[in-house]
C-alpha positions in Angstrom: 6.6 20.2 23.4 9.8 18.2 23.2 13.1 19.8 23.8 14.7 21.3 20.7 18.4 21.7 19.9 19.6 24.7 17.8 18.1 24.6 14.3 20.4 27.2 12.7 20.5 27.0 9.0 17.9 24.3 8.9 15.2 26.6 10.2 16.1 29.2 7.6 15.8 26.6 4.9 12.4 25.5 6.3 11.2 29.1 6.0 12.3 29.2 2.4 10.6 25.9 1.7 7.3 27.4 3.0 7.8 30.4 0.7 8.7 28.4 -2.3 5.6 26.2 -1.8 3.6 29.5 -1.7 2.3 28.4 1.8 3.4 31.7 3.3 4.3 35.1 1.8 7.4 37.1 2.6 5.3 39.8 4.4 3.3 37.1 6.4 6.6 35.5 7.4 8.1 38.8 8.5 5.0 39.6 10.6 4.9 36.1 12.1 8.5 36.3 13.2 8.4 39.9 14.5 7.1 38.8 17.9 9.3 35.8 18.5 13.1 35.5 18.9 14.2 32.0 19.9 14.2 29.3 17.3 11.8 27.0 19.2 9.2 29.7 19.3 9.7 30.5 15.7 9.2 26.9 14.7 6.1 26.7 16.9 4.7 29.8 15.3 5.3 28.4 11.8 3.6 25.1 12.7 0.6 26.9 14.2 0.3 29.0 11.0 0.3 25.7 9.0 -2.5 24.2 11.2 -4.6 27.4 10.8 -4.9 27.1 7.0 -7.6 25.6 4.9 -7.7 21.8 5.1 -7.2 21.3 1.4 -4.2 23.6 1.5 -2.8 21.7 4.4 -3.2 18.4 2.7 -1.5 19.7 -0.5 1.3 21.1 1.6 1.8 17.9 3.6 1.9 15.9 0.3 4.6 18.2 -1.0 6.6 18.9 2.1 6.6 15.2 3.1 9.0 14.2 0.3 11.0 17.4 0.7 12.4 15.7 3.8 13.9 13.0 1.6 17.4 12.1 0.7 18.9 11.0 -2.6 20.9 7.8 -2.2 24.1 9.8 -2.9 23.7 12.6 -0.4 21.6 13.7 2.6 19.6 16.9 2.4 20.5 19.3 5.1 16.9 19.5 5.9 17.0 16.0 7.2 18.3 17.1 10.6 15.3 19.4 11.1 12.9 16.5 10.8 14.6 14.6 13.6 14.3 17.6 15.9 10.6 18.1 15.5 8.3 17.2 18.3 6.3 14.0 18.0 3.0 16.0 17.8 4.1 17.6 14.5 6.0 14.8 12.8 3.1 13.8 10.6 3.4 17.1 8.8 6.8 16.3 7.5 6.9 12.7 6.4 4.3 10.6 4.6 3.1 7.8 6.8 4.7 4.4 6.7 2.6 1.6 5.2 0.9 -0.2 8.0 0.5 -4.0 8.3 -3.2 -3.5 7.6 -2.4 -1.6 4.4 -0.1 -4.5 3.3 -2.7 -7.3 3.2 -2.9 -8.6 -0.3 -6.1 -9.5 -2.1 -6.2 -13.2 -2.9 -6.8 -14.3 -6.5 -10.0 -16.1 -7.2 -8.7 -18.3 -10.0 -5.3 -19.4 -11.3 -4.5 -17.6 -14.6 -4.5 -20.3 -17.3 -1.3 -21.1 -19.2 -3.3 -23.1 -21.8 -1.9 -21.0 -24.7 1.7 -21.0 -23.4 1.9 -17.3 -22.8 1.6 -17.5 -19.0 4.1 -18.8 -16.5 2.9 -21.6 -14.1 2.7 -20.0 -10.7 1.2 -22.2 -8.0 4.1 -23.8 -6.2 4.4 -23.5 -2.4 6.7 -21.6 -1.9 6.7 -19.8 -5.3 10.4 -19.5 -4.9 13.1 -17.6 -3.0 12.9 -13.9 -2.6 16.5 -12.9 -1.9 16.7 -9.4 -0.3 20.0 -7.6 0.3 19.6 -4.4 2.2 22.7 -2.3 2.6 22.1 0.4 5.1 25.4 1.3 6.8 28.6 1.8 4.8 32.2 1.6 5.9 33.5 4.3 3.6 33.2 8.1 4.1 32.0 8.8 0.6 28.9 6.7 1.0 26.3 7.9 3.5 24.1 5.6 5.5 20.8 4.8 3.8 18.3 5.9 6.5 14.8 4.6 5.7 16.0 1.6 3.8 14.8 -0.7 6.6 11.3 0.5 5.8 11.5 -0.8 2.3 12.9 -4.2 3.4 10.2 -4.6 6.0 7.3 -3.8 3.7 8.6 -5.7 0.7 9.4 -8.7 2.9 5.8 -8.7 4.1 4.4 -8.3 0.6 6.5 -11.0 -1.0 5.8 -13.4 1.8 2.1 -13.0 1.1 2.8 -13.6 -2.6 4.1 -17.0 -1.6 7.8 -16.5 -1.6 10.4 -17.7 0.9 12.0 -14.4 1.8 15.8 -14.6 2.6 16.8 -11.3 4.2 20.4 -10.1 4.3 21.6 -6.8 5.8 24.8 -4.8 5.3 26.9 -7.1 3.0 30.2 -6.4 1.3 30.5 -6.9 -2.5 32.1 -10.3 -2.1 29.4 -11.4 0.4 26.7 -10.2 -2.0 28.2 -12.2 -4.8 28.6 -15.4 -2.7 25.0 -15.2 -1.5 23.5 -14.7 -4.9 25.8 -17.3 -6.6 25.0 -19.9 -4.0 21.2 -19.6 -4.5 21.7 -20.1 -8.2 22.9 -23.6 -7.4 20.4 -24.4 -4.7 18.6 -27.8 -5.5 15.4 -26.4 -4.0 15.0 -24.3 -7.2 13.8 -27.5 -9.0 10.6 -27.3 -7.0 10.1 -23.5 -7.5 8.2 -21.6 -10.1 10.1 -18.3 -9.9 12.9 -16.3 -8.3 12.9 -12.7 -6.9 16.1 -10.7 -6.1 15.7 -7.3 -4.4 18.8 -5.2 -3.8 18.6 -1.9 -1.8 21.9 0.0 -1.8 23.9 2.8 -3.3 24.8 2.5 -7.0 26.4 4.0 -10.0 25.2 3.3 -13.6 24.7 -0.4 -13.8 26.7 -1.3 -10.7 25.7 -1.9 -7.0 27.8 -1.0 -4.0 28.6 -3.3 -1.1 29.1 -1.7 2.3 32.9 -2.0 1.7 32.7 0.7 -1.1 33.4 -1.5 -4.1 30.8 -2.5 -6.7 29.4 -5.5 -8.4 28.0 -5.1 -11.9 24.3 -5.8 -12.4 25.1 -8.0 -15.4 27.3 -10.2 -13.2 24.4 -10.7 -10.9 22.1 -11.5 -13.8 24.6 -14.0 -15.3 24.4 -16.1 -12.1 20.8 -16.9 -13.2 21.0 -17.2 -17.0 20.2 -20.5 -18.8 23.9 -21.6 -18.7 24.7 -21.0 -15.1 21.3 -21.8 -13.5 19.7 -24.7 -15.3 17.2 -25.3 -12.6 15.4 -22.0 -13.4 15.3 -22.5 -17.2 11.9 -21.4 -18.6 11.1 -19.9 -15.2 10.8 -16.2 -14.4 13.6 -14.4 -12.6 12.7 -11.0 -11.3 15.2 -8.3 -10.2 14.2 -5.2 -8.3 17.1 -2.8 -7.9 16.7 0.3 -5.8 19.9 2.4 -6.2 21.2 5.5 -7.8 22.6 5.2 -11.3 24.9 8.2 -11.7 28.4 8.1 -13.3 31.5 7.4 -11.3 33.0 10.5 -9.7 30.0 12.5 -10.8 27.0 13.6 -8.8 24.0 11.7 -10.2 21.4 14.0 -11.8 18.2 15.0 -10.1 15.2 14.9 -12.4 13.6 18.3 -12.2 11.1 17.4 -15.0 9.8 19.8 -17.6 7.0 22.2 -17.9 4.0 20.8 -19.8 2.5 24.1 -20.6 3.8 25.4 -23.6 10.1 -26.8 -41.8 10.4 -30.1 -39.4 14.3 -30.3 -39.1 14.3 -26.6 -38.3 11.5 -27.2 -35.8 13.5 -29.9 -34.1 16.6 -27.7 -33.9 14.6 -24.9 -32.5 13.0 -27.0 -29.8 16.3 -28.6 -28.7 18.2 -25.3 -28.2 17.6 -22.2 -26.2 19.4 -18.8 -25.9 21.6 -18.0 -23.0 19.2 -15.3 -21.8 15.5 -15.6 -21.3 12.7 -15.2 -18.7 14.5 -12.3 -16.9 12.7 -9.2 -15.7 14.8 -6.2 -14.4 13.3 -3.2 -12.8 15.4 -0.2 -11.8 14.2 2.4 -9.3 15.5 5.1 -11.6 16.7 6.0 -15.1 20.4 5.5 -15.8 22.3 8.7 -14.7 19.8 9.8 -12.1 19.4 9.6 -8.3 17.0 7.2 -6.6 14.9 9.2 -4.1 14.4 7.9 -0.6 12.5 9.3 2.4 14.2 8.4 5.7 10.9 7.8 7.4 8.7 6.1 4.8 11.4 4.5 2.6 12.3 4.9 -1.0 9.7 6.2 -3.5 10.3 3.0 -5.6 9.9 0.6 -2.7 6.8 2.4 -1.3 5.0 2.4 -4.6 6.1 -1.2 -5.5 4.7 -2.5 -2.2 1.4 -0.6 -2.6 0.8 -1.7 -6.2 1.5 -5.3 -5.5 -1.0 -5.2 -2.6 -3.6 -3.6 -4.8 -3.1 -5.3 -8.2 -1.1 -8.5 -7.9 -4.3 -10.6 -7.7 -5.4 -9.5 -11.3 -2.5 -7.8 -13.1 0.5 -9.5 -14.6 4.0 -8.3 -13.5 5.1 -6.3 -16.5 1.8 -4.4 -16.8 1.8 -3.8 -13.0 5.3 -2.3 -13.2 5.0 -0.3 -16.4 1.6 1.1 -15.8 0.8 1.0 -12.1 4.2 1.6 -10.4 5.5 3.8 -13.2 2.4 5.9 -13.2 2.5 6.3 -9.4 6.1 7.5 -9.6 5.2 9.7 -12.6 2.6 11.5 -10.6 4.8 11.9 -7.5 6.8 15.0 -6.9 8.7 16.9 -4.3 10.3 20.3 -3.8 14.1 20.5 -3.1 15.9 23.8 -3.0 12.9 25.5 -4.6 12.8 23.1 -7.5 10.3 20.3 -8.4 11.9 16.9 -8.2 10.6 13.8 -10.1 11.6 10.2 -10.7 11.1 7.6 -13.4 11.7 3.9 -13.3 13.5 1.9 -16.0 12.3 -1.6 -17.0 14.2 -4.3 -19.0 13.4 -7.8 -20.1 16.1 -10.2 -21.3 15.1 -12.8 -23.9 11.7 -14.3 -24.3 9.3 -13.6 -21.4 5.7 -14.6 -20.7 3.0 -13.0 -18.6 3.6 -13.5 -14.9 0.6 -13.6 -12.6 1.5 -14.0 -8.9 -1.8 -15.8 -8.1 -1.7 -14.8 -4.5 -3.4 -17.3 -2.1 -3.6 -20.1 -4.7 -1.4 -23.1 -4.7 -1.0 -26.5 -6.3 -2.5 -28.1 -3.2 -5.7 -26.1 -3.5 -7.0 -28.5 -6.1 -6.8 -26.2 -9.1 
């Protein structure tokens, strides 16, 4: 086994986690610890006990304990330090596996979804459009912790959106001003005239409807969306703009809430005028990783819950489902079913979806392009 440093309080919390998950009883724990004194031996005995249990019990425990070694975007769990001190041979017990490149190979569509009736966006350009990804991992202020595991989200989502036909532009650790300059510059990029869509992914800390730069100041989500409305970004009029925002949404100077869930037991001129004008806002899809006021959960090994399930669902369903159904049924359901245990309490998370103005069905049509003779 690898060398261990002192676990101290973390080992005690790990024992309590085993008890709260009913994986060991108080008497069993007492008997198990009676013959071992040093912390490394105690941990070894606990892990040996885990491995001796029924396979179904082990799988359920791994599923639960995996996300117990997560961190909300606003604070790190003290249990995180224990995970980093575990030997390599036991790490798979404590964090769900990262998505491998084999698991992230998309299924190609067989036929372009028809827009004959005007309710489907054209989506066959090569590239489909820009996928602008801003991943803020390391912050310069003491009140914002580094976002360990965020690089997993950016890697998996970059791979997925590349396969969906997007030109991924990846930016790491940007201040608020830098974020604004980057996003505003793309809204005026002449290449947009050749594109069918735009994707913006931001991975960072947040409060309510604002996103933090690494400098500690924020930019409002509405400011970001305004860069791409029909007034400020004419090249993307009538084209879908998708925003995926993975950040906490608590109130300023207040700890964001953790969702502990609930128990389920108990005439012609008018036509011409209509056709010649359009509203300021349309064709915008916004997907938040969490509900306003709540934390966004992230595992430092496998990435955020939202990023993980978004990548998986795009891989599995993008060839046949349109975006809004994929998000509101597939991704939302996966997160609805996911849970963890923190400090003896069940932890849940729900996504929030918004559309601004008129939107159509958006099929990604992976693998199919204008040059394919459709």
